[in-house]
C-alpha positions as CSV (number, residue, x, y, z in Angstrom):
1,L,65.1,125.0,78.2
2,R,64.3,128.1,80.9
3,C,63.3,125.3,83.4
4,T,64.1,126.2,87.1
5,Q,62.7,123.4,88.6
6,F,63.8,119.3,88.4
7,S,61.2,116.8,87.2
8,D,60.4,116.2,90.7
9,G,59.1,120.0,91.2
10,K,62.3,121.3,93.6
11,P,63.8,124.2,92.8
12,I,67.2,124.3,90.7
13,P,69.5,126.7,92.4
14,V,70.1,130.0,89.7
15,A,73.4,131.5,89.5
16,Q,74.9,134.1,87.8
17,G,78.8,134.4,87.2
18,Q,81.4,132.2,88.6
19,D,79.5,129.9,90.5
20,S,79.1,127.1,87.9
21,T,81.0,124.3,90.0
22,K,77.5,123.9,91.6
23,L,74.5,121.9,91.1
24,M,72.4,124.5,89.4
25,A,71.3,126.7,86.5
26,L,73.1,129.6,85.0
27,R,72.6,133.0,83.3
28,Y,74.7,135.5,81.8
29,S,73.2,138.4,83.6
30,P,70.5,140.0,85.8
31,D,69.0,141.2,82.9
32,T,66.2,138.7,82.0
33,N,65.5,140.3,78.5
34,A,68.6,138.0,77.7
35,L,67.0,134.9,79.0
36,R,64.2,134.9,76.9
37,P,65.8,133.7,73.3
38,F,68.6,131.6,75.1
39,G,67.3,130.0,78.3
40,Y,69.5,128.6,80.8
41,L,72.9,127.0,80.8
42,Y,72.5,123.8,82.9
43,T,75.4,122.0,84.8
44,W,75.7,118.2,84.3
45,A,74.8,117.4,87.8
46,V,71.3,119.3,86.9
47,V,70.8,117.0,83.7
48,E,72.0,114.2,85.7
49,R,69.2,114.8,88.3
50,G,66.3,115.2,86.1
51,I,65.4,118.3,84.3
52,C,63.0,117.3,81.6
53,P,59.1,117.2,82.2
54,E,57.1,113.9,82.6
55,G,57.3,112.4,78.9
56,W,60.4,113.6,77.7
57,R,63.9,113.3,78.3
58,V,67.6,114.7,77.7
59,P,68.6,113.0,74.3
60,T,71.6,110.4,73.9
61,T,74.6,110.1,71.2
62,A,72.1,107.5,69.5
63,D,69.1,110.5,69.5
64,W,71.5,112.7,68.0
65,Q,72.6,110.3,64.9
66,A,68.8,109.2,64.4
67,L,68.7,112.9,64.0
68,M,71.6,113.5,61.6
69,D,70.4,110.7,59.5
70,T,67.4,112.5,58.7
71,L,69.6,115.7,57.4
72,A,70.9,115.8,54.0
73,G,74.1,117.0,52.7
74,S,76.9,118.3,55.7
75,D,75.6,121.7,56.6
76,F,73.9,120.0,59.7
77,G,74.7,122.7,62.2
78,S,73.2,125.5,59.6
79,Q,70.0,123.4,59.4
80,L,69.5,123.2,63.0
81,A,70.1,126.3,63.6
82,A,67.9,129.3,63.7
83,Q,67.6,133.5,63.6
84,A,70.6,134.5,62.3
85,D,70.1,138.0,63.3
86,L,71.1,136.5,67.0
87,W,74.1,134.9,65.7
88,E,77.7,136.3,64.8
89,V,78.3,136.6,61.2
90,G,79.8,133.4,60.0
91,A,79.7,130.3,57.8
92,L,76.8,129.1,59.5
93,V,74.2,132.0,59.1
94,T,75.7,132.1,55.6
95,S,74.4,128.8,54.3
96,P,71.6,128.5,52.2
97,E,70.7,125.7,54.8
98,L,70.2,127.7,57.6
99,G,67.1,126.8,59.5
100,K,65.8,124.2,57.1
101,M,64.8,121.4,59.6
102,G,63.1,123.8,62.0
103,F,65.1,122.6,65.1
104,G,65.4,126.4,65.6
105,A,68.7,126.1,68.1
106,L,70.1,129.4,69.3
107,P,73.6,130.5,70.4
108,A,73.4,130.3,73.9
109,G,76.8,129.3,74.3
110,A,78.4,127.8,77.0
111,A,79.9,128.5,80.4
112,N,83.0,127.2,81.7
113,C,84.3,125.7,84.7
114,Y,85.3,129.2,85.7
115,G,81.9,130.9,85.2
116,N,82.8,132.6,82.2
117,F,80.4,132.8,79.4
118,S,80.2,132.5,75.6
119,Y,77.1,133.4,73.6
120,R,76.1,134.4,70.1
121,S,78.6,132.4,68.7
122,A,77.8,128.9,69.5
123,A,75.1,126.4,70.5
124,C,76.2,123.6,72.8
125,F,73.9,120.7,74.0
126,W,74.3,118.2,76.4
127,T,73.3,114.7,75.8
128,A,72.8,111.9,78.3
129,S,75.8,110.4,77.7
130,E,78.6,110.1,79.8
131,T,82.5,109.5,78.9
132,D,83.5,109.0,82.4
133,D,83.0,110.2,85.8
134,G,84.0,113.9,85.2
135,E,83.0,114.3,81.6
136,A,80.3,113.6,78.9
137,V,79.0,114.4,75.8
138,S,78.0,117.6,73.7
139,Y,76.9,118.8,70.3
140,T,77.9,122.3,69.4
141,I,77.0,124.5,66.4
142,E,79.3,127.3,65.7
143,S,79.1,130.4,63.9
144,T,82.4,129.7,62.1
145,S,80.9,126.5,60.6
146,P,78.0,124.8,59.0
147,L,79.0,122.1,60.5
148,L,77.7,119.7,63.7
149,N,80.5,119.1,66.2
150,W,80.4,116.2,68.6
151,E,82.7,116.8,71.7
152,A,83.4,113.3,74.1
153,N,85.2,114.9,76.7
154,V,83.7,118.0,78.3
155,S,83.8,118.7,81.7
156,K,80.6,118.3,83.6
157,K,81.3,121.3,85.7
158,Q,80.2,123.5,82.3
159,G,77.0,124.8,81.6
160,R,75.1,123.8,78.5
161,S,71.6,124.2,76.8
162,V,69.2,121.3,77.0
163,R,67.1,119.9,74.8
164,C,64.5,117.1,75.6
165,V,63.1,114.7,73.7
166,R,60.4,112.4,73.6
C-alpha cells in the first residue's frame, strides 16, 4: 500500500527514519521516487486501527494458507515475487517460477524497532493475526531463497508492507 489515510479518512502520520515506535507509515527517504514501487511500511498500530479500503481487509494466516494451497511446487516466494531487477540477486530471482502467480510482491523490506530499514532483499507482509500483545504474524519473501517464510513473533513496532484482500 501507499495509503496515507486510515479507513475512516483520518491521516496516518508519515515518518522517515527512527520514529518507528509510533503509530505511522514509514518511508525510506524523502525521495518520493523510492515510494512509487515499494509503498509505505506500516506499524502494527496502523494495521490494527484500519488501513484497507471499504470491502477490503488485512489477510489472516488462514488467507495466506489458502493462497499457498493454490500454488504448486515449493518455490512459493518466487511465484509471488515480481520485477527481478528490483531484488538483490539470489535464489529467488533465478528460480524459473518467478512471478508465475501475478501476486507482484516487491522487495520493500522492513523497518526494525530502531528505525533501520532494509529493502531490495525481502518483502515482508503483516497479517491480521496477533501472537500476543507485542507480536504479530508476518510472511516474508527473501532474495536468498525461493520460499515463503512464516514469522510468528514479529514485534508490532516494526514496519512491514500491507496487502489487502476482499
